[in-house]
C-alpha positions in Angstrom: 0.4 -0.3 0.2 3.7 2.0 -0.2 2.2 4.4 -3.4 -1.2 5.5 -1.6 0.6 6.7 1.3 3.4 8.0 -0.3 1.1 9.5 -2.9 -0.9 11.6 -0.5 2.5 12.8 2.1 4.0 14.2 -1.6 0.9 15.7 -2.5 0.9 14.0 -5.9 -2.7 13.0 -5.8 -3.5 16.5 -5.3 -0.8 17.4 -8.6 -3.7 14.9 -10.5 -6.7 16.8 -9.2 -8.0 14.7 -6.1 -8.4 15.2 -2.1 -7.9 11.8 -0.4 -8.3 10.8 2.2 -7.2 7.3 3.5 -9.2 5.3 5.8 -8.1 2.3 7.2 -9.9 -1.2 8.1 -8.4 -3.9 10.1 -9.7 -6.6 8.1 -10.2 -6.7 4.2 -13.9 -7.5 4.3 -14.7 -4.4 6.5 -12.9 -2.8 3.7 -15.2 -4.5 1.4 -18.4 -3.6 3.1 -17.7 0.4 2.5 -16.6 0.3 -1.2 -20.1 -1.9 -1.7 -22.1 0.8 0.7 -20.8 3.7 -1.1 -18.6 4.9 2.2 -15.2 5.5 -0.1 -14.5 5.9 -3.8 -12.2 2.8 -4.0 -9.9 0.1 -1.4 -6.8 -2.0 -1.5 -6.9 -4.9 -0.7 -5.9 -8.6 -1.2 -6.4 -9.4 -5.0 -8.8 -12.1 -3.5 -11.0 -10.2 -1.9 -12.6 -8.0 -5.7 -13.8 -11.4 -6.3 -15.1 -12.4 -2.5 -17.1 -9.1 -3.1 -18.7 -10.1 -6.5 -20.3 -13.2 -6.2 -21.6 -11.6 -3.2 -23.2 -9.4 -5.8 -21.1 -6.4 -5.5 -20.6 -4.7 -9.0 -16.8 -4.0 -8.3 -14.1 -3.7 -10.5 -10.7 -3.8 -10.3 -8.6 -1.5 -11.9 -5.4 -2.3 -10.9 -2.9 -3.4 -9.1 -1.7 -1.4 -5.7 2.2 -1.9 -4.7 5.6 -3.6 -5.0 5.7 -7.0 -6.1 6.8 -9.9 -4.4 5.9 -8.7 -1.6 4.3 -11.5 0.2 6.9 -13.5 2.1 5.6 -16.8 3.8 9.2 -17.1 6.6 10.3 -19.7 9.7 11.8 -19.3 12.6 15.1 -19.0 12.2 16.5 -22.1 14.6 14.3 -24.6 11.9 16.8 -23.4 9.3 14.5 -23.3 6.5 15.0 -21.4 3.7 12.8 -22.5 0.6 9.8 -24.7 0.1 12.1 -28.5 -0.2 14.0 -27.6 3.0 10.6 -27.0 4.2 9.3 -30.5 3.0 12.7 -32.3 4.8 11.5 -30.8 8.2 8.2 -32.3 7.8 9.8 -35.3 6.1 12.7 -36.1 9.3 10.0 -34.6 12.4 6.8 -35.7 11.1 5.4 -35.1 14.7 5.9 -31.9 15.4 3.6 -29.9 13.2 4.5 -26.8 12.9 2.2 -23.9 13.6 1.5 -21.0 11.0 0.1 -17.7 10.9 -2.5 -17.0 7.8 -5.6 -15.1 7.0 -8.1 -17.9 5.4 -9.4 -16.9 2.0 -6.8 -14.7 1.5 -3.9 -14.5 0.0 -1.5 -15.2 2.4 -3.2 -18.8 3.1 -3.3 -19.6 -0.6 0.2 -19.0 -1.4 1.3 -21.5 1.3 -1.3 -23.6 -0.4 0.7 -23.5 -3.8 3.8 -23.8 -2.3 2.4 -26.8 -0.4 1.7 -28.3 -3.6 4.9 -27.7 -5.2 6.5 -30.3 -2.7 4.2 -33.0 -1.8 3.0 -31.0 1.4 -0.6 -30.3 2.9 -2.3 -28.7 5.4 -2.3 -31.8 7.6 1.4 -31.1 7.7 0.9 -28.2 9.9 -0.4 -26.6 12.7 -3.0 -24.1 11.1 -3.3 -21.0 12.7 -6.1 -18.6 11.1 -5.5 -14.8 12.4 -8.5 -11.5 11.0 -6.5 -9.3 12.3 -2.7 -9.0 9.7 -0.9 -6.8 12.8 -2.1 -9.4 15.4 -0.8 -12.4 13.2 2.7 -10.2 13.3 2.5 -10.0 17.4 1.9 -13.9 17.8 5.0 -14.0 15.3 6.9 -12.1 17.6 5.9 -13.1 21.1 6.8 -17.3 19.4 3.0 -18.3 19.5 3.2 -19.3 16.4 6.2 -21.1 14.0 6.2 -19.6 10.2 4.4 -16.5 9.8 2.6 -15.3 5.8 2.6 -12.0 5.5 4.0 -8.9 3.1 6.9 -6.3 3.5 7.8 -5.2 5.7 6.6 -6.8 8.9 7.9 -10.1 6.9 11.9 -7.8 7.0 12.2 -6.9 10.5 12.4 -10.0 11.4 14.2 -11.3 8.8 16.8 -8.3 9.6 17.3 -8.6 12.7 17.9 -12.2 12.5 14.9 -13.9 14.2 13.9 -15.7 10.8 14.6 -16.7 7.0 12.4 -16.0 4.2 11.1 -19.4 2.6 9.8 -18.5 -0.6 7.5 -15.5 -1.9 4.3 -15.1 -4.5 7.3 -13.6 -7.2 8.5 -17.1 -7.3 5.1 -19.5 -6.3 2.9 -17.4 -8.3 5.0 -14.9 -10.9 7.2 -12.2 -10.7 4.0 -9.7 -11.9 0.8 -11.7 -9.8 0.3 -8.6 -7.4 -1.2 -8.7 -3.2 -3.4 -6.0 -3.9 -5.4 -4.6 -5.8 -6.9 -0.9 -6.7 -10.9 -1.7 -6.6 -14.0 0.8 -7.7 -17.7 0.0 -8.1 -18.8 0.1 -11.9 -20.4 3.2 -11.2 -17.5 4.8 -11.1 -15.5 3.6 -13.5 -18.8 3.8 -15.8 -19.2 7.7 -14.5 -16.0 9.0 -13.6 -13.3 7.3 -15.4 -11.1 10.9 -15.2 -11.1 9.9 -11.9 -9.9 6.9 -11.9 -7.5 7.6 -14.5 -6.5 10.9 -12.1 -5.4 8.2 -8.5 -4.0 6.3 -10.7 -1.6 8.7 -12.2 -1.7 10.0 -8.4 -0.4 5.9 -7.5 2.0 6.1 -10.3 3.7 9.2 -9.2 4.4 7.7 -5.9 5.7 5.2 -7.3 8.8 6.7 -9.3 9.4 8.4 -5.8 9.7 4.9 -3.9 11.7 3.2 -6.8 14.2 6.3 -7.5 14.3 7.9 -4.0 13.6 5.3 -1.6 14.8 7.4 0.9 12.6 10.5 0.3 9.4 8.0 0.3 10.0 7.2 3.6 10.9 10.5 5.7 7.4 11.7 3.7 5.6 8.5 6.1 7.1 9.4 9.0 4.5 11.0 10.4 1.9 9.3 9.0 1.6 6.3 11.4 1.4 3.9 8.7 4.0 1.3 9.2 5.2 0.0 13.3 8.8 -1.2 11.8 12.0 1.3 11.6 13.3 3.3 8.5 15.8 0.7 8.1 13.5 -2.2 7.6 11.0 0.1 5.2 13.9 1.2 3.1 15.2 -2.3 2.6 11.9 -3.7 2.4 11.0 -1.3 -0.5 14.6 -1.8 -2.2 14.6 -5.6 -2.1 11.6 -6.0 -4.6 12.3 -8.0 -7.2 11.5 -5.4 -9.8 10.6 -1.8 -9.4 6.9 -0.5 -8.3 4.1 -0.9 -11.5 0.0 -1.8 -11.4 -0.4 -4.2 -14.3 -1.2 -7.4 -12.9 -0.7 -10.7 -14.4 -4.3 -12.2 -14.6 -3.6 -15.3 -15.5 -1.5 -15.2 -12.1 -5.1 -13.9 -10.7 -6.8 -16.3 -12.6 -4.8 -19.3 -11.2 -5.8 -18.7 -7.6 -9.7 -18.4 -8.7 -9.5 -21.6 -9.6 -8.0 -22.7 -6.1 -10.4 -20.6 -4.7 -13.5 -22.5 -6.1 -12.1 -25.8 -5.6 -11.9 -24.4 -2.0 -15.0 -23.8 -2.0 -14.5 -20.1 -1.2 -16.4 -19.3 -4.2 -19.5 -20.6 -5.2 -18.5 -20.7 -9.3 -15.7 -20.0 -11.3 -15.5 -16.0 -12.2 -13.1 -15.6 -15.0 -10.6 -12.3 -13.6 -11.7 -10.4 -17.3 -15.1 -10.4 -15.8 -13.4 -8.7 -12.8 -10.3 -7.2 -13.6 -11.0 -4.1 -16.1 -7.6 -2.5 -16.3 -7.6 -1.0 -19.6 -7.0 2.4 -18.4 -3.8 1.1 -16.8 -2.6 0.0 -19.0 -2.9 2.6 -21.3 -0.7 4.2 -18.8 1.6 1.8 -18.8 1.7 1.1 -22.3 
């Protein structure tokens, strides 16, 4: 979500004629409900959430990716020495009676990246003790306090544990899905896209302006965020999170990767019928802005 935050603090949105106010939600479902009810104009959520909204009858359109690439990470406590999914499979094989405790969000990209990682090495949720949360920051605290052994989360919260030596990176969404598989995405109601396309374009230009600053001058971007209480990590950790992305921030997502995850959501029963990503995503504006 850094482009949104930097866009607000840098004046990037104002330069494109918009006054943008951020509204914080601890639960992605509440974020979806606020968009459906018209309380907010744009929302930023994991890319699975628009499909839940659409399956409930919300006329939603996802217009772009929302942040960096490869920012979803699965991490493990350093004491286990797990630095890949192959290492994880070996640990399970050699410790059959000791189930690692994993923190994640059910029905979220954070769960689905785990399931796909497991499948690659013949593992399943039965090999682990899955602990499901509905609060992203509570998950971080659980890992910090040792209540769980592994965490599926996002930078910079995973970064802080890796930088301190408390954790190792097992995998990320760039490896499991694709280099431009999104984490979060930007969505609007269909009527916003149809009736105010110029506002949608201005919003995306504001995000692009902010992304350019993060990509090219990350220290300046971080300085802008100091007063906003956006992240509960030190500046050095946030800088590492920004500069260790596999590629510069852009906003055109890999829809084939998204579709693969959606197909899995159907097989798990999270949504009732298959939904083509092309029905939910309308990325025509961002594709025009990022030819």
